[in-house]
N, C-alpha and C positions, 0 to 999 in steps of 0.2 A: 272413669278410666283408670286401671291399677297401675302400682307404681312403676314396674317394668313400663308397662307404655306409654306414661309421661316419660319417664327419664329419656325415652325414645322419641317422642314426641317435640321436647326440647328439644334434644341432640340434633333436630331436623329443622325448628324454628328460631333458634337462639343468633342466626347470624343474617338478619332480615337487616340488621342496619350499617351492614356492609355494600347492600346493594346500590345506595342511593350514589351513585356515582358515574359521572357521563362515560370514560375509560370502557366499565364493565360492559353499556349499552351496547355500544362501539361494537364490540364484538360479538355480546349473546345476541342478539337481534340478528345478524345475517343468518343464523340457524336457527331461526326460528324459536328461538329460546330464553326464556327470563333471565335478565341477566344476572340476578344472584342466587341460579342454579350451578351455577361449578363453583361458587365459591360455597354454597350448604353443603352441595356435597362431599367436597373435603372436610369437614364438619360429621360428616355419618348421617347427614342428610339426605331424600330420593332427589337424585336425577334420572330424567327422562327420556323416552327411548316411543318412534311412532311401533303400533302394532293394528294393523290391520289384514285378515287372511281373509280365504277363499274358503267356502263349504269344505271343498275338497282337501283342502290343506292345511285349515285350520290346527286340526291334529297334528299336524307334521313336524313335529316340535324337534327342533336338535337337541333335546332331555337327552335321548340316550345314548349322543356321541360325549353328552358330558358326565352323564350319572357312570358309561361305562370306564370312565378313566380313574385313575386311580389317584386324582388330583384331589387338593381340599380346597375350595377356595372361597373366601372370607368376605361376602359380597356389600355392601350398603348401599342401596339407591333411595331416591327421597324426590322429595317436588316443591316448588316454592313458585308464590303467585306473584305476580307483578307485571306492568303496566309493560313491560318492555317487550314480552312474550308475545303482545296480542297486536300483530303486525295487519290487522285486516280494519277494515274501515268500512261501518256500515250505517244505513243511510236509509230515510222511509223514504226516499223515491232514489232511483239508479240516477246514474251521471248518464249524461248531463241531463239536464232537470230542462224541463219543455214551462215555458211561464210567457206570458201575455202582457205589454206594459198596460198598467192600471188596473191590473186585476192582482189581489193579493198572493203570492205562495208561498209556502212555509216548507223544511225540509230538518228533519234529527236524525243528527251521527253520534254516532258508540262506536268502541273499538270491540274487538272477540278475540278472547280465551286467555281471557284474566276473569279472577273471581271478584279484583277488586275492580269497581271503575274508576277511568283518572279523575283529576279534582282541579285543573285546569285544563285550558289548550293555546296556544300559539295559535292567531288567525291571522293571515293577511291575505296574499294576489289582489284582482279587481274586480271587488264589488258592480254589482249594478246598483244603480240608482237609486236609491229608494227600500234597500233592503240593510240587513248588518246581522250581526250574529249576537247571542242573548244566549244566558242561560239559563232561561225560563221558556216554557211553551207559548208563554203570552206575557201584554204587559207593554210597556215603551222604555221602562227604564232602562238602565243597566245595557244600551246598545256597545258595542264596539264593531269596528272598523277593520280595524288591524291592533296587534298586540296581544299579551294577556288576558284571557277573560277564566273565573273559579265558576266551576259548575257542580252539581251533581251528579255528574257521571255523563248528562247527555249535554249533546251542543246544536243548537239550535237555531237557521239560518232563514229569516224570515221578515219579510215588510213586503210593500209592493212597489216592483218595480215601474221605473218612469220611462225609461228610454231602451230601444232595443238595441241588442249586439248578443257577441258572446264572449261572457266572462268566464275566469277563473279562479277559484279560492284554493289558499293552501287551509291546512290544517295540523298540525301534533299534539298527541296529548299526551298529559304529565300526572307522573305517579300523585305526587303533591300538588295541593294548592301554588298559585303564582309561580308555576312554572319550575317546580320544584319537583328533586325526585329523578326517575329514570321517564326518560321521554320512548314516545311509538315512534317510527320514520315517518317522514311527511306524505302525507295525504294530500290528493286533487280533486277537485271537485268544480266542474263544468256545468255552468247554469245557459241557454241557450233561451233570450227574451225577445221573442216574436211582436211585432209592432201592433198594436191595438188600432181599433177603430179610427182612431184620431192619429193614425199613423208613428205613435211611440210615446207622446207625451200624455196620455189621456188619465183623467181621474174617475176611480169607481164610488158610486155612493157608499156609504158603511153601511154595514148588515153587523148585526150581534149573533155570536154565535153562542153567548154563556151569557143567561142572563144574572143581575145577583140572586141571592138567597132570603131568605127569608130567615129572622133570628128571634130570638127570647134570650135574655141576659136580668140580671138585677141590678138596681141601681146601684152605680161607682165602677160597675162593669166597662168594657171597653168591647167596639164592636168596628169590622172592617168589612162593606160592602166590595167588591170586583164586578168588573165586567172586563168580557173578551170579544172585541171586536174586527172586521175585517174592513177593508176599504185602504183606498188613497190618504193616510195622511190623517188620520182624522183627529178631530180635538175634543174633548170631553165636559160635561157640565151636570153637576150632582144635583137635582130638586127633591127637595122637603115636600110632597102633596104635587103645587104646582107652582110652587117659589123654587127657584134658584139661590144655593147655596153657596156663600158668596167664596171666592178662592178655591171649591171643591171641582177644579179640570183636572183629576189624573184620573189614572185608570181606576183607582180606588179611592174611596172614598173612609176614613176611618174617625169613626169618633170616641173620643176618651172618655171616664169620667161620666158615662149616660144618667140622665135624670131622666123621671116620669115625662117630661115635658119634652124628650126626646124621639118620644115613640110614635110613630106615626108611618105615613107610605112613602119610600125612597123609588128614587128611579134615576136613572142618568141616558141624560140626550148626547148622544155621538153625531159629530158633523164634518161634511167637506165641502169642498165647493161643488160637488157631486149631490147634493143629497144634505137629509138629516135622520137620522133615526132612533126613536126612545125605548129604553127596555120595557119590559114588563116592573111592575111593581115589586119592590121585597119590603114584606111588613118587617118593623121593628115592635118587639112588644118590650117591655119595662117592668120588672116585678118591684113594686113600689118596698119587700122586705130584701134587707140586703143579709148573703150568707154567703160566708166565706169559703162554701164546698162547690162552687159555680164550677164547671167542666172547663180547664184550660189545655190544650194541645202542647204535650211534650215531647212529644217525636211523629216530626211529616213522615208520609209514605214517601219511599224514592220512586222516581222514572224508572224504569229499567227496559232493553231492546233484548232482544229474544228470538230465534227461530221458531215456523211451525211444529207445533207438541209440545214444546218446553212447559214445564211445569213454573210457575210463577206466582208469589208469594208475596204480598205488599204486607207491613207491618206500621202500625201507626198506634200512639197514647197516648189516654188524657188521666190528668189527676182532677179527683173532683171524686164527692162520694156519691153514691149510686148511679154511677154514669154506664149508662148503656150508647151500644154503638150501631151505628148503623151504616154500610158501603156503600156508595153512588157510584154510576157511569154515567158520565155529561151530566151531571144531574139530578140522575135517576137512580133513585134507592134501588139497590141488587134483592130481590126476595131472597130472605133466609142469612143473610151475610151480614150477622149480629157481633161478632167476635172483633178483636183487635187485629187480629189477622187474616187479610183473604188469600185464600190460595183456589186459584185458575187452572186447573191439569190441562194438559196437552192444550194448550192455546192454536187459535187456528186466530185468519184476519178479521172475521170478526170479533175477535175480544181488540182489538187495538182501542185505545181510547184516552180520556179524562177521569181518573180515579179520585176518588174524595174520601174521607172517613167523618162522620156526623159523631158526634159526643154529647150526650143529652142526658138532664136530670131533673130534679126538681125546682133545681132555679135556672135552668137556661139551656142552651144549647152552643154549640162552636166544633164548626168544621173545618178539616183540617187542610193546607195547600195542594194544589193538583201533584198529583204523580200520572204522568203520561206514559201508556204501555205502546212501545213501538213493533211491530212483528216484521220482522225482517225476510226477506226470501232466502227459501228452504238452503242450507249450505253445510250436509253431510262431513263431518270431520271426521281424524282418526285418533289415534293411540302415539305418541308422538316421544323418541329419541330413549336411550339406555345406556346407563352408565353405570360399575362394577369397581369397585376401592375393595382392596385384599392384602394381606400377606401374598408375597408372591418372589419365586425364583425359578427353581430348578426342581425337577422330578414332582413329588404331590407337594410343592409351593408353586407351582403354577397357576398362573390365573387364568379363569375362562368364562365367557361368557357365547351365549348362543343366539341367531336369529336366522330368519327363515324371509328371504325377500320372492316375492308370487307376483300373479300378474305376466304380461308380455313386454319385451324388452328389457336393456340391460337399466338398468338403477345406481346414478351416483350417489356413492359412497366415500365417507372418510370413517376410519377407525385410527386410534391415536390411543397409544402406551405412554403413560406418564411417571415418572418415577423421580428423578433429583428438584422437581420445577416444584413439586409437593410440597419441599422447605420451605418455600416463600407462604403457605398456608400454614403453618407450625405444625406439618407432619412431624412425626419424628420416625427417623430411620428409614427412608424414601429407598427404594430401590436404587442404585446408582447408575444403572445402568441399563435400561430394559429391552429387551428384543424382541419386535411383535412379527406372532405367522398367523396366517391366516387359511385357515383349511377348508376343503372343500372334502368333507367324507374324512380319509384319511391322508388326501395329500395336499401338501401347500401348495399356495394358487398364490399366495402373495408375502412380503415380507422385507420387513425393513428394519434395520439400527443405525440410531442417527436420523433422522426425519431430514434435516439439512444435506445429508448426501444422497436423497429420491431425488431418483430423473426428472421428475415431475415439480422439483422444490419451489418455482414459480408459481402454481398452481396452487400449492399448499398456502402461499403468501398470500394470495388474491383470496381466497377463500378463509386466511384469517384464522387458518389451523395453525398460525407459528406464535399464538397466544394463548394463555388459562388464564381468563380473566382480565385482571390487566397486571399479568404480566409475560414478559416475553419466553417462551418456550425454551426450556435446556436441548444447549445440542444435541444429548445424550438420547433425551426422550424419540420415540418411536412417530411413525405418520403412514396410514399408507390412504392414499387419494385413487379409487378408482371408479368405472361403472363395473358393478358385478350382474349376472344371469341371473333369473330368476335361480334359487336355488335353498340347500341349510347350508351355513355357514357357521363355524365356531372358529372364534378368534383368542390367541392364549399368547401370554404373558410371560417370557423368562429373565432371567439375570445370566446379564453376559458373564462370562467366566466365571458360573456358578454363583454368582451373589445371590444376595435374597433381603428383600425389605417389601414397604408399603407402596405397591402399586395402584393406578387408574386405567382402567378401561372405557374407552368412550366410542359408541355406532352414532356418528351424524346419516341422516340422510337428509344431503345437498340439495334434492329440487328446493327450488323458492315458488313453486304457483301455491296459489292459497285456496284454500276452502271454495266455491263458489266459482271459481274460475271452469270453465268446459274441459280444460285440459286437465284437470288435478283428476277426476274418476277414472280417465282411464288410465295412468300412471302405476309404472311397479311401485310395491312399495315394503316395508321392514312388518313382518309380521311376527306375532308367536315370541316372543322375547322371552329367556327363561336364565336363569342363574341356579346354581349349588353353592351350599356354604355351610359353615361352622354355626349354626345357630346359640346361640350364648346367651345371657341376662343383658337386665340394664340397657344401655349404649348400645350392647352386642349382639342384641336380636336379629335378625330379617330382616330389613325395608327394602319395599322395590315401591316405586313412584311413578305417576302417568300422567300426562296431560289430557283431555278430550280437547280437539279444537273444533272448528266450523260453530254453527249452531241447533244443532239437532241434538236430541239425546241419544243416546248407543248405548247397543246392550252388551256388556260384559263380562267374561269369567274371569275368575283371580283362584287358583289352586294351591293350598300350600301342603307339599307329600312330606310325609316322614316314613312311616311304616311300610308305605310302598316300596321305598327306593330298597327293600332288600332285597328285592325281585333280581336287581341288577348289579347284586354285588355287593353295596356298598355297603361298608360295618361302623358301626358306632351312630345308626342312625338315631333323627328325634323321635320317640314314639310318640308322642299325644300332638300334636302344632296345633297352635290358637290361631287363628287367622282375624284380622281387622281392620277395617276399613275407616282411613279418616278425609274430611274435607277440614283439611287447614289443622286445626288443633281439637277436631267435636269429631266422635268415634259415630257413624253415621249406619254400620252392621258388622255384624261378627259372625265366626262358627265354628264350632267345635263339633268336629264327627257332621259328614257332610249327608250323611243316610237322615239329621234328624232336622236338616235343614225344610223350612216350610213350600220350598217348590224344590221338592227333589225328584218329584218326575218331570221338571224341564228342563234339569241337572244329567236325568237318564238322557231327554232323547238327543242333547249335545253330544253326547257322547261326553261328558265329563266325570260318570263314573269308572274310565280306564285310562288306564295310562299305558299307552300301548298295548304290546298282547295280554296286560294283568290286569286284573279287574282293581283299582283302588281300595286299600284298604276303610276299612269303616272308622279309623280314626283319625285318619287325613279332613282335610277341610275345604269347603268349595264355597266361595259369595257367588254367584251367577243376579246380577241386576241390571239396569237399563238408568245412565248417570247421564246428569246432565251435562252441558259442556265446562270443564272446570280443571281443576288440579284435585288429585287424591295419592293417601299415600296407604297402602300396604302392609302390615306389621305381621311377622311369622313370631311367633316364642313357642317357648312350650309349658303345656299343663306343668302346675307345681311349682313351676322354674326347672323343669329339667331343659338339660340340652343336647347335642349331636347334629347329627349332617341334614338339614333339610332343602328342598327346592322349592322355589318360587315360581310361578306361570300367568302370564297374564296374554288374554286371548279378546280377538276382536271377533266378536260373532255376529256383526251386521253385512254381511257378505249375501 
């Protein structure tokens, strides 16, 4: 990353520390927007907007309305990743879970819409007797029926229900461990337990689903054998040969400082009142020569929950000399999977399961902890939320943002023009009294000066529109809350009484329906977001942020135009823009001159090489990619630190 990009990326990430507050979450989650986004935006980090267009309308951009104006808007967009934006609960089995008394049941939970998994959960409600929450997919330790449970992201509800009935549990995900940081909404999940053959109190004989694995180590090493069993309230007894090991009655057997005398065959017998079963034997081989470079797992792979078609990467690491790797699924080696990372492209239902990594060298081998892959029901999502911050006022100082509503039926949206409230965030010279106008073509269809005087003030308050982060919105700021018919719109902020200053314009889709809901696909949506700005250097480059929600990868085109703008009468354009795409602080793609893109034919088919009726200048830039759900930041700067007016556009091509 060059110095300019690094400075801009820093500006977009330096404010995560302010996200960890319940008041911020209270307001942000209503918009399905991460709590830190509003605060990060105000420090020139990107904030997000939904964009998803039909093929016939994807290029019906309101850019012409922006470009033909005589205004110069300086915008900065961005994205922040946090648990607060992940308002969708995912489960390996849909609610209600159908279970039978006396039969083992298990369901895994996660949250979507965020790149970082929750580190803890608050659980409660009424659990079926015999079931509990766990942080792992197997084992009997760490059971929780209510309270806080720390996890690696995935929460498990498992066990063998003993009593028929209808039970409802509640869950809340937290950003950090021990219930810290930003929290998700409270989710509920239902378990319907039917009576077994004995009327509801039956016992199921134990079965072994994962046997212990043979291992080779050196004298002095530590060894752990583990088993996974199903059945009603099982007990465990580990054996060496045919002799029970005294005190070895846990789900795992750990041997420390092993010697050659510990070598042999190990099994575990799992028992309950309905019967007993013994595992296959795991052989322990102990090398007599001690060597300090035996492999040790230093990083275990993490469990993941994704939708079909997603790309999944498991990563693990081991110390030691001459270490080789072998990935396993359900205890079986995966052919050719011999690197420290395992990538599964376009996963499907058959890829779900438990994955481990075995590290081996001449002195021994060691196997990582289990990472569970859960394939969720496909939930195609959209691009969400748009915000622009710039110098604003009157005439050429007007702040402009464009968007299109496509589909059928009216779309409820809230558009907010903020000035004096920005002083709470350390912004110097905010616009003292913004006036917000919404245009359809050249016609003003709605306007507001001072939100507290809006005729639907009560609805604005109910929608938490009267707060910017933790601060109450200044009465002189402006809000339009309305349902709009499908069309192209332009939102403009000017200074009342000819005043000027820094202002923020935001467009929110106030629909609360989530991906996966049958009503989601039929809703009208905000599509084809665009913003025009003077592109500077350092922290003043043009930044656009967006989040892909749902759990299915999305095909997106991002376009940075400079030289082409002269066709629209724009002067002082950015002569040679370069476009970079970031996931967090990592740059994942860039383009300088769209004709040099490796998928230029795909860009042409998508009509990305035209801006209205004009061909795109060869020096303008385009990225057309399929991106996994998550948060992204697009940056536009000038080659060799040049400056000028630039336009950035984001299109959802999955229509």
